C-alpha positions in Angstrom: 181.8 134.1 107.9 183.5 133.2 111.1 186.8 131.7 109.2 187.4 135.1 107.7 186.9 137.0 110.9 189.2 134.5 113.1 192.1 134.7 110.5 191.8 138.4 110.0 191.4 138.9 113.7 195.1 136.9 113.9 196.5 138.7 111.4 195.3 142.6 112.8 196.1 141.4 116.4 199.9 140.4 115.9 200.1 143.3 113.4 199.2 146.0 116.1 201.0 143.8 118.9 204.3 142.8 117.2 206.2 142.9 120.2 204.1 139.9 121.7 206.3 136.9 122.5 203.7 134.4 122.3 201.6 133.3 118.9 198.4 131.7 118.1 198.6 128.6 115.8 195.4 127.9 114.0 194.7 124.4 113.2 191.3 124.0 111.1 188.8 121.4 110.8 185.6 121.3 109.5 182.7 119.1 110.9 180.4 119.5 107.6 177.4 120.3 110.3 178.1 116.9 111.4 178.0 115.7 115.4 179.9 112.5 115.1 182.3 113.9 112.9 182.8 117.4 115.2 183.2 114.6 118.5 185.8 112.7 116.1 188.0 116.2 115.2 187.6 117.2 118.8 189.7 114.0 120.1 192.3 114.5 117.3 192.7 118.2 118.1 193.4 117.0 121.8 195.5 114.1 121.0 197.3 114.6 118.1 197.7 118.2 117.6 197.8 119.2 121.6 195.9 122.2 121.2 195.0 124.1 124.8 191.6 126.0 123.3 189.1 125.0 120.8 187.2 128.2 119.4 183.8 127.1 118.4 181.5 125.3 117.3 178.6 127.0 116.5 176.0 124.7 117.5 175.5 123.1 120.8 174.8 119.8 119.5 178.3 119.5 118.5 180.0 120.2 121.9 179.5 118.2 125.0 179.7 121.6 127.2 178.6 124.7 125.7 176.7 128.1 127.1 173.3 128.7 126.1 174.5 132.3 125.3 171.8 134.8 126.2 169.3 132.1 126.9 167.4 133.9 129.7 167.8 137.4 127.9 166.2 136.3 124.0 163.3 134.2 126.2 162.5 137.3 128.4 162.4 139.5 125.0 160.1 136.8 123.1 158.0 136.8 126.0 157.6 140.4 126.1 156.9 140.7 122.3 154.1 138.4 122.9 152.2 140.2 125.7 152.9 143.4 123.6 150.7 142.2 120.8 148.5 140.4 123.3 149.0 136.8 121.7 147.4 134.5 124.0 148.6 131.1 122.1 151.7 130.5 120.5 153.1 127.2 118.9 156.8 126.7 119.4 158.4 125.1 116.3 162.1 123.6 116.9 164.2 120.7 115.5 165.1 117.7 117.2 168.3 118.3 118.5 170.1 119.1 121.8 170.4 122.9 120.4 166.9 122.8 119.4 165.8 121.2 122.8 168.3 123.3 124.7 166.0 126.9 124.9 162.5 125.5 124.8 162.0 125.0 129.0 163.3 128.4 129.3 160.8 129.7 126.8 158.0 127.8 127.7 158.4 129.1 131.6 158.6 132.7 130.7 155.5 132.0 128.0 153.7 130.5 131.5 154.2 133.6 133.5 152.5 135.9 131.2 149.5 133.2 131.2 150.1 132.7 127.2 149.5 128.6 126.3 151.4 126.5 124.1 148.9 124.1 122.6 151.0 122.4 120.6 155.2 121.9 120.1 155.9 121.2 116.3 159.3 119.0 116.6 161.5 118.2 113.0 164.0 116.2 112.7 167.4 117.2 110.7 166.9 114.5 108.6 163.0 115.3 107.9 162.1 115.3 104.0 160.6 118.4 102.4 157.6 116.0 102.2 157.6 115.4 106.0 158.1 119.1 106.8 155.3 120.1 104.4 152.9 117.4 106.4 153.7 119.0 109.7 153.0 122.8 108.6 149.8 121.7 107.3 149.2 120.1 110.4 149.9 123.6 112.0 147.3 125.2 109.4 144.6 123.2 111.0 145.2 124.5 114.0 144.0 127.9 115.5 146.7 129.2 116.4 148.9 131.5 114.3 151.9 132.7 115.9 154.9 130.6 115.8 158.2 130.8 117.4 161.2 129.2 115.5 164.3 128.0 117.3 166.4 126.4 114.6 169.9 126.6 113.0 170.6 128.4 109.7 170.1 125.6 107.1 166.8 123.9 109.0 165.2 127.6 109.8 165.8 128.0 105.9 164.1 125.1 104.7 161.5 125.7 106.9 160.8 129.1 105.8 161.1 128.2 102.2 158.2 125.6 102.5 156.2 127.7 104.8 156.0 130.2 102.0 155.0 127.8 99.0 152.0 126.7 101.8 150.7 130.1 102.2 151.9 130.3 105.6 153.9 133.5 104.9 150.6 135.2 104.6 148.6 138.0 106.3 147.4 136.5 109.6 150.6 135.0 110.3 153.3 135.5 112.6 156.4 134.2 113.0 159.4 135.1 116.0 162.7 134.0 115.3 165.4 133.0 118.2 168.7 134.8 117.7 170.4 131.5 116.3 168.6 132.5 113.0 168.4 136.2 113.4 171.9 136.6 113.6 172.6 135.3 110.6 170.0 136.1 108.6 172.2 138.4 106.4 174.1 135.4 104.9 170.9 133.7 103.5 170.4 134.4 99.9 167.9 136.3 98.5 165.6 133.6 97.9 165.2 132.1 101.4 164.9 135.8 102.5 162.2 136.4 100.4 160.6 133.5 102.5 161.2 135.3 105.5 159.8 138.6 105.0 157.3 139.9 107.5 159.3 138.0 110.7 160.2 139.1 113.7 163.7 138.2 115.4 165.6 138.8 118.3 169.8 139.0 118.3 172.1 140.8 120.7 172.8 144.5 120.0 175.9 145.8 118.8 176.4 149.4 119.4 177.2 151.4 116.1 181.0 152.7 116.4 183.8 153.8 114.6 185.6 151.3 115.2 182.7 148.5 114.1 182.3 151.2 110.8 186.1 150.8 110.0 185.8 146.8 110.6 183.1 146.3 108.6 185.0 147.8 105.5 188.2 145.7 106.1 185.7 142.9 106.7 183.7 142.8 103.5 186.8 143.8 101.2 189.0 140.2 102.8 185.4 138.0 102.4 185.1 139.3 98.8 188.8 138.3 98.3 188.7 134.9 99.8 185.4 134.2 98.3 185.1 135.9 94.9 182.4 134.0 93.6 180.0 134.0 96.9 177.0 136.5 97.4 178.1 139.9 99.2 177.7 139.6 103.0 177.5 141.9 106.4 179.6 140.4 109.2 176.9 138.8 111.2 177.2 138.7 115.3 179.1 135.4 114.8 181.6 137.4 112.4 182.0 139.8 115.4 181.9 137.6 118.2 184.6 135.4 116.1 187.1 138.4 116.0 187.0 139.5 119.3 187.1 135.8 120.5 190.8 135.7 118.9 191.9 139.0 120.3 190.5 137.9 124.1 192.3 134.5 123.8 195.7 136.1 122.1 195.9 138.5 125.1 195.2 136.1 127.6 197.9 133.6 126.1 200.1 136.6 126.2 199.6 137.2 130.0 199.5 134.0 131.2 202.9 133.1 129.0 201.8 130.3 127.4 201.2 128.3 130.5 197.9 126.8 131.8 196.6 129.8 133.1 194.8 130.8 130.1 191.3 130.0 131.2 191.4 131.6 134.5 193.0 134.6 132.4 190.6 134.4 130.1 187.8 134.9 132.1 189.6 138.2 134.0 189.6 139.6 130.3 187.5 143.0 129.7 187.7 145.1 126.7 186.1 146.8 124.1 185.9 144.9 120.9 184.1 145.4 117.5 180.7 143.7 119.3 180.6 146.1 122.0 181.9 145.1 125.5 183.8 141.7 125.8 183.1 140.4 129.3 182.8 136.9 130.3 180.5 136.4 133.6 180.5 133.0 134.9 181.8 131.9 131.7 179.2 133.5 129.4 179.5 136.7 127.4 177.1 139.3 128.7 174.8 140.5 126.8 172.1 142.7 128.4 170.9 144.5 125.3 168.8 142.9 122.7 167.5 144.0 119.1 164.3 143.4 117.9 164.3 143.3 114.1 161.5 143.0 111.4 162.4 141.3 108.3 162.0 143.5 105.4 163.8 143.5 101.9 167.5 142.4 102.3 168.1 141.8 105.9 166.6 143.1 109.6 165.5 146.4 110.1 165.5 147.0 113.7 162.2 148.2 115.2 163.3 148.2 118.8 165.1 147.1 122.0 164.9 144.7 124.9 166.9 145.3 128.2 166.1 143.9 131.4 165.5 147.0 133.2 162.8 148.7 130.9 162.1 145.7 128.5 160.6 146.8 125.1 161.4 150.2 123.8 161.2 151.7 120.4 164.6 153.2 121.2 167.5 153.3 124.2 166.7 156.5 124.7 163.0 156.1 124.8 161.2 155.8 128.1 157.9 154.5 126.9 157.2 151.1 126.0 156.9 151.1 122.3 158.0 149.4 118.9 158.1 151.2 115.6 155.9 149.8 112.9 156.2 146.3 111.7 155.6 145.1 108.1 154.0 141.8 108.8 153.7 138.5 106.5 151.9 139.6 103.2 153.2 143.3 103.4 150.2 143.7 105.8 150.5 146.3 108.8 147.7 145.2 110.8 148.7 143.2 113.6 147.6 139.6 113.5 145.0 138.4 116.0 147.5 135.3 116.7 144.6 133.1 115.7 141.8 132.1 113.0 139.7 129.6 112.1 141.1 126.5 110.7 141.5 126.3 107.2 140.2 122.6 107.2 137.2 123.7 105.1 134.7 123.0 108.3 132.3 125.4 109.7 132.2 126.1 113.2 129.8 123.5 114.9 127.9 125.8 117.4 125.7 123.1 119.3 121.9 124.5 120.7 119.6 123.1 123.2 116.0 121.9 122.8 114.0 124.1 124.9 110.9 122.7 126.5 108.9 126.2 126.7 110.4 129.7 126.8 110.8 129.8 123.0 111.6 133.1 122.6 114.9 132.3 124.1 115.9 129.7 122.0 113.6 127.9 119.3 114.8 124.7 117.1 112.7 123.7 114.2 113.5 120.4 112.1 112.3 119.9 108.9 110.8 116.7 108.7 111.4 115.8 105.3 114.4 117.9 104.4 115.4 117.7 108.0 116.7 121.7 107.6 117.1 123.1 111.0 116.2 126.6 111.4 116.6 128.4 115.1 115.6 131.6 116.1 115.4 133.3 119.2 116.8 136.2 121.8 120.0 134.1 122.4 120.4 133.3 118.6 120.1 137.3 117.7 122.3 138.3 120.3 124.9 135.4 119.1 124.6 136.7 115.4 124.9 140.5 116.5 128.4 139.9 118.2 129.5 138.0 115.0 128.8 140.4 112.7 130.9 143.2 115.2 133.8 140.7 115.2 136.8 142.6 113.0 136.8 138.6 111.1 134.2 136.7 109.3 133.5 133.7 111.1 131.5 130.8 108.9 129.4 128.7 111.6 126.2 126.5 111.7 123.9 125.6 114.4 123.6 122.2 115.4 120.5 121.1 117.7 121.3 119.3 121.1 119.3 116.1 120.0 119.3 112.3 119.8 118.1 110.1 117.0 114.4 110.3 117.6 115.1 114.3 117.5 114.4 114.6 121.4 116.6 116.7 123.5 119.7 114.3 124.0 120.2 115.4 127.8 120.4 118.5 130.4 122.3 121.4 129.8 125.6 119.9 132.1 125.3 117.6 128.9 125.5 120.1 126.4 128.3 121.9 127.9 130.6 118.5 128.6 130.0 117.9 124.6 131.7 121.3 123.8 134.7 119.9 126.3 134.1 116.9 124.2 134.8 118.8 121.2 131.4 117.3 119.3 130.8 121.3 119.2 133.1 123.8 118.9 130.7 126.5 120.6 127.5 126.1 122.3 125.0 129.1 122.0 121.3 129.3 124.3 120.4 130.3 127.5 123.1 128.8 129.2 123.6 129.9 132.8 127.4 130.3 133.6 128.1 128.1 136.3 131.2 127.2 138.5 130.7 123.7 137.7 130.8 124.3 134.3 133.6 126.6 134.2 136.1 123.6 135.3 136.0 122.0 131.8 134.8 124.9 129.2 135.2 128.8 129.1 132.3 131.0 129.2 131.9 134.9 128.0 131.2 137.9 129.9 127.3 137.5 130.7 124.5 138.8 128.4 121.5 139.0 130.4 120.6 139.7 134.3 121.8 137.5 136.6 120.0 135.9 139.4 117.7 133.3 140.9 114.2 134.6 142.1 110.7 133.4 143.0 107.6 133.7 141.2 104.7 133.8 143.6 101.2 135.0 143.0 99.9 138.2 144.8 97.3 139.4 147.6 95.1 141.5 147.7 95.7 145.0 147.8 96.3 147.0 151.6 94.1 150.0 149.2 91.1 148.2 150.7 92.1 148.2 154.7 90.3 150.7 156.6 93.2 150.7 159.0 95.6 151.2 156.4 96.7 154.4 158.1 98.4 152.6 161.1 100.8 150.8 158.6 103.4 153.4 158.0 104.6 152.5 161.6 105.7 149.4 163.7 103.7 148.9 166.8 106.8 149.5 168.9 107.3 153.0 166.9 103.4 153.8 168.1 103.6 153.1 171.5 107.2 154.5 171.9 105.6 158.2 170.2 102.7 157.6 172.5 105.3 157.6 175.4 107.1 160.4 174.5 103.9 162.3 174.2 102.7 161.9 177.6 106.3 162.2 178.9 107.0 165.2 177.2 103.5 166.7 177.8 104.1 165.8 181.5 107.9 167.5 181.7 106.1 170.7 180.8 103.4 170.6 183.0 105.7 170.1 186.0 107.5 173.1 184.9 104.9 175.4 184.4 102.5 174.5 187.1 103.4 176.6 189.7 104.1 179.8 187.5 101.6 179.5 184.5 97.7 179.6 185.0 97.6 177.9 181.7 98.6 174.6 183.6 96.5 175.4 187.2 92.8 174.5 187.7 91.0 171.6 188.9 93.1 168.2 188.4 90.8 166.9 185.5 91.5 170.3 183.7 95.1 170.1 184.7 95.4 166.6 183.4 93.1 167.5 180.2 95.7 170.5 179.6 98.8 168.1 180.2 97.5 165.6 177.1 95.6 168.3 175.1 99.2 170.2 175.0 101.7 167.4 174.2 99.2 166.0 171.4 98.7 169.3 169.9 102.0 169.7 169.4 101.2 166.7 166.6 100.0 169.7 163.9 101.5 172.6 165.6 98.3 174.0 167.0 99.0 173.9 170.9 97.6 177.6 172.1 99.2 177.5 175.7 101.9 179.6 176.5 104.9 178.6 178.5 107.0 180.5 180.5 109.9 178.2 181.7 112.8 178.7 180.0 113.7 175.3 180.6 110.0 174.4 179.0 110.8 176.5 176.0 114.1 174.4 175.4 112.1 171.1 175.9 109.4 172.6 173.7 111.7 173.3 170.8 113.5 170.1 170.7 109.9 168.0 171.0 108.5 170.2 167.9 111.8 169.3 165.9 111.4 165.4 166.9 107.5 165.7 165.8 108.3 167.5 162.4 110.7 164.5 161.5 108.3 162.2 162.5 105.3 163.4 160.8 107.3 164.1 157.5 108.1 160.5 157.5 104.9 159.0 158.2 103.6 161.6 155.5 105.9 160.4 153.2 105.4 156.2 153.9 101.7 156.9 153.9 101.9 158.5 150.8 103.7 155.6 149.0 101.3 152.8 150.3 98.7 154.8 149.0 99.4 156.3 145.8 102.1 153.3 144.3 100.7 150.7 143.3 102.1 147.6 144.9 102.0 144.3 144.3 102.1 142.3 147.6 103.6 138.7 147.1 101.9 136.2 149.1 105.0 134.3 149.9 107.9 136.7 150.7 110.6 134.3 151.6 112.3 130.7 151.0 112.1 130.3 154.7 108.4 130.7 154.6 108.0 127.9 152.2 110.4 125.5 153.9 108.7 126.5 157.4 104.8 125.9 155.6 106.1 122.7 154.1 104.6 123.9 150.7 105.3 122.7 147.0 107.6 124.8 145.0 107.9 124.4 141.2 110.8 124.4 138.8 112.0 123.6 135.4 113.0 119.5 135.0 116.0 120.3 132.9 117.6 123.3 134.8 120.0 123.2 137.3 117.2 124.9 139.8 116.1 121.5 141.1 119.7 120.6 142.4 119.9 124.3 143.7 116.4 123.8 146.0 118.0 120.6 147.1 120.9 122.7 148.7 118.3 124.9 150.0 117.3 122.4 151.9 113.7 121.4 150.2 112.8 117.9 150.5 112.8 115.9 147.1 109.2 115.4 147.7 108.2 118.8 147.9 109.6 120.1 144.5 107.4 119.4 141.4 108.2 120.0 137.9 106.2 122.7 136.4 106.0 123.1 132.7 106.0 126.9 131.4 103.1 126.8 129.8 101.7 125.3 133.3 102.7 128.3 135.4 99.7 130.2 135.6 97.5 127.0 136.8 100.0 125.9 139.2 100.2 129.2 140.8 96.7 129.5 141.0 95.9 126.3 142.6 98.5 126.3 145.2 100.2 123.9 147.3 96.8 122.4 148.9 95.1 122.1 145.5 97.8 120.3 143.9 99.5 123.2 142.5 102.5 124.9 144.1 103.2 128.4 146.3 106.2 129.5 144.3 108.4 128.6 141.3 111.8 129.0 141.2 113.5 130.2 138.2 116.0 132.6 136.9 115.3 136.2 136.3 115.1 136.5 132.7 112.2 133.7 132.5 110.3 135.2 135.2 110.5 138.8 133.6 109.3 137.1 130.3 106.7 135.7 132.2 105.6 138.8 134.1 105.7 140.6 131.1 102.1 139.0 130.2 100.9 138.5 133.9 102.0 140.9 136.0 98.6 141.9 137.4 98.2 138.6 139.3 102.0 137.5 140.1 105.0 138.9 141.1 108.6 138.1 141.8 110.3 138.0 144.9 114.4 138.1 144.9 116.7 137.6 144.1 117.0 134.4 146.4 120.3 133.3 145.0 122.9 134.7 143.0 124.2 133.5 139.1 126.2 135.1 136.8 123.2 135.2 134.0 123.6 133.3 130.3 126.4 133.3 128.6 128.1 131.7 125.5 130.3 128.2 125.9 133.7 127.7 123.9 136.0 125.1 124.5 139.0 126.1 127.3 141.6 128.3 126.0 139.5 129.5 122.9 140.6 132.5 121.8 136.9 133.6 120.3 136.2 133.8 124.3 137.7 137.4 124.8 136.6 138.8 121.1 133.1 137.7 122.0 133.2 139.1 125.5 134.2 142.6 124.1 131.5 142.8 121.6 128.7 141.7 124.3 129.8 144.6 126.4 129.7 147.0 123.3 126.2 145.7 122.2 125.1 146.0 126.3 125.9 149.6 126.3 124.3 150.5 123.0 120.8 150.3 121.6 121.2 147.0 120.0 120.5 145.1 123.1 117.1 146.7 123.8 116.3 146.3 120.2 116.6 142.5 120.4 114.7 142.6 123.5 111.8 144.6 122.6 111.8 142.3 119.3 111.4 139.1 121.6 109.9 140.0 124.7 108.1 143.4 124.0 107.9 146.2 125.9 109.2 145.0 129.7 108.5 148.4 131.0 104.9 148.3 130.0 104.2 146.3 133.3 106.2 147.3 136.3 108.2 144.3 137.4 110.5 144.9 140.3 113.6 142.1 140.7 113.6 142.7 144.5 110.7 141.8 147.4 107.9 144.3 147.1 107.2 144.6 150.8 107.8 148.1 151.9 109.4 148.6 155.0 108.0 150.1 157.9 109.4 152.9 159.9 110.3 151.0 163.3 111.2 152.8 166.4 115.0 151.8 165.8 114.7 154.2 162.9 114.2 157.1 165.3 116.0 155.7 168.3 118.3 158.8 167.8 116.0 161.5 168.4 113.9 159.8 171.0 117.5 159.7 172.9 118.0 163.5 172.2 114.4 164.4 173.4 113.9 162.0 176.4 117.5 163.0 177.3 116.6 167.0 177.0 113.5 166.8 179.2 115.2 164.5 181.8 117.9 167.2 182.4 115.3 169.9 181.9 113.1 168.3 184.9 115.9 167.7 187.2 117.3 171.4 186.8 113.8 172.4 187.7 113.9 170.3 190.8 117.1 171.4 192.0 116.1 174.9 191.5 112.6 173.9 193.3 114.7 172.7 196.3 117.1 175.2 196.5 114.5 178.0 196.5 112.1 176.3 199.3 114.4 174.8 201.2 113.6 176.4 204.4 109.5 176.3 204.1 110.4 172.4 202.9 112.4 171.9 206.2 109.4 173.2 208.3 106.8 171.1 207.0 105.8 168.4 210.1 108.4 165.4 210.4 105.9 163.7 212.8 103.7 162.4 210.2 103.7 159.9 207.8 105.7 159.3 204.8 102.3 159.4 202.8 101.1 162.4 205.2 104.4 164.2 204.3 104.0 163.5 200.5 100.8 164.7 200.2 102.3 167.7 202.1 104.7 168.3 199.8 102.3 168.1 196.8 99.8 170.8 198.7 103.1 172.8 198.7 104.0 172.3 194.8 100.7 172.8 194.1 100.6 176.6 195.3 100.9 179.1 193.1 104.5 180.7 192.8 103.5 184.4 193.8 107.2 185.5 193.7 107.9 184.5 190.3 108.7 186.6 187.5 105.4 185.8 185.6 103.0 186.6 188.7 104.9 189.6 189.1 104.2 191.2 185.9 101.0 190.1 186.0 100.3 191.5 189.6 101.5 194.7 188.3 99.6 194.9 185.3 96.2 194.0 187.4 96.8 197.1 189.9 98.0 199.4 187.8 93.9 198.8 186.0 92.5 198.6 189.1 93.9 202.7 190.0 92.9 203.3 186.6 89.8 202.4 186.7 88.6 203.4 190.5 89.7 207.0 189.4 87.7 207.3 186.5 84.6 205.1 187.3 83.7 205.1 191.2 80.2 204.6 192.0 78.5 203.7 195.1 77.1 200.0 195.3 79.0 199.1 193.2 82.4 197.3 193.8 85.3 196.2 191.6 86.4 192.5 192.1 89.4 190.7 190.7 88.5 187.8 188.5 89.9 184.5 189.6 89.0 182.0 187.1 91.7 179.7 187.8 92.0 180.1 191.6 93.2 177.4 193.6 90.2 174.9 194.0 91.4 174.1 197.6 92.6 177.5 199.0 90.0 179.3 197.1 93.2 181.6 196.6 92.4 184.3 194.2 94.7 185.0 191.4 95.9 188.0 190.1 96.0 187.7 186.2 96.7 190.4 183.4 94.2 192.0 181.1 95.8 190.4 178.1 95.1 187.1 179.5 91.1 188.1 179.9 90.5 189.6 176.7 91.0 189.1 173.4 92.6 191.9 171.3 89.4 193.2 169.4 87.4 193.4 173.1 86.9 196.8 174.8 86.4 195.3 178.2 89.4 195.8 180.6 87.6 194.1 184.2 84.4 192.5 185.3 82.6 194.5 187.3 80.0 192.6 189.3 77.0 194.2 191.6 77.6 194.2 195.2 
């Protein structure tokens, strides 16, 4: 193909440029695909023929210096394909030559960037026999990975695919990707080789369609048939196009250099549109910016998309979405291979299960003493079986108990997990907690149970029998603070009402009682005293709002305490256990003992308690050979409380864990698929059905995973309200005092200055204690009383009888009568207006 293109290019170039003074002269050599022979003939051409330029060879193994044409571009395209189809593992298959090895480092780096693993590299020598190639392919069949990236020369690649087809590796479920070394020459393979490659993908430099290319293809096929009449008809590949353009570039460079040694410099500056597109060397390499993704179907490659550095994968160059046209995969399947499968070595998936000591509802292993038949049941097993049934592929598996030769547990859960790392088991299923230290050498699925570690403790006597339960909603500081503000608010209102409001006057004992009664009666909004001062009204409105909030909160909290059944734990905090030096219990095969040591529990205070002994140990308590609390994971505690919630309760969680998960080896492709199905089961009704089957109705007994103590209302909870009412009362009092001093400044200045401080203070009090007859309310009352007096005298005047103003609220010290309105003496339904007393 290359020779036809080269000879055709020379004939057509000089036919078109007949006026050129220089000519290229061909000296042909055939290396017969032999590296040593190629090197020998290079020396012959240089020394004996004295050639200035060597065109070729096609493989880097035949030349000391050759560019990895488009290496970076094609490895990026291949990594994009891998990511597009969500393949997490690939196997590299390449020939053991410089050509085969040169691309692998670039490819490995590109795959690492997208977190795609390479679990194995299959290297095949050119001298390998068909049996040796089969042996290598059999090895690949025993592995899980089903995606293979092939980087080989034409002859080696043709042998590989023919044998893979024979072994059944070109069937449904497999995926093959070829680099451009094979994809470029697919059209040159015979029909048998092409048949064995059906469904494979490949990348190659894209050659845009053009009139020049179409006309060239017609001429090229006509010439090829003429030169090789017995060969199969071929389409010119990219090698043929590059060979043709290379000769044109070289011929133009030689003409421009006039046959001098400047040919190398001139050809690097050459730039023209050839049959393969734009011909331009950048840093000595042909610029390749667009790659085509092809699907081997029928007689050759069918384009399904393109890759560019700017936009990545697209199904067409004009498209903006990253997609590809439909692919026909090996086995004529249209379903995208998942990239892995259970090895065909005939063995089942070996699943290790723990031998539990209690809590058999999670995992129960039964071994027949006669037949050694193993029966595994439990909640964890049912969840795993439900997941397996939902997978889009079948998994053959068997459960293998983690036991020793005596049928006893072979170790801790850490030991079981480590056996998966050692590949004794392909997976582990059971109540296995996801832990950071375990994740260092195995992979966990997403959790399928609730997470966290909590305390199981006895409950103490209910508060319902406590005669002082009504005090419980508020803390001591809130009770004292509320009472203080009751007194303070009452005092402020009394101070502002005392001089103008008869309701707040009278003997000291009566005034004190009125002040206290008024402030506390606002608690139930039963105050009957009418306030006159506008500042008093403002203070009272704000205070009533605060009282409303306080009473509502108190009522809600007390209702919750009385009406909601609460299990009060005997222990509420881990620190309480440490402070008291109490004994705590745990299960001896779990990680809880290590956790307790991290929480600073002394080893002597940790007791191993079997699940069936939980009730007895907690009932006895630390002082009687038992424990004060049992530390365990929440799923176990919930299961225990489903049957014993009347006497015990849960406090916590006190420590966070990730819950139970299934264990697989590092990099196992099953992890993501199983995790996805776990989510589907949890979000549906299936998980609830499995829980009900093994645990019963967990909702029948109220279980609270948090500390069950209800938080009391504190002073801090209402500090904002107290600040508002305190500030309002204080500001109102200060304003009142300022107005009082301003209004009565002259009278206050006339107080005796020669008296002692105490005497002056008492004089000030006596002045303040007088009723303010000039206030608006006093004037209004006086007018009302005088009007009634005149009306009475004119109609009811009689000798021997005099009218007298009632002074029920007169000043105790001055006996000064106070005039009051009729409305203050009588009820609305009374006909009496004034009290008439005989002389």
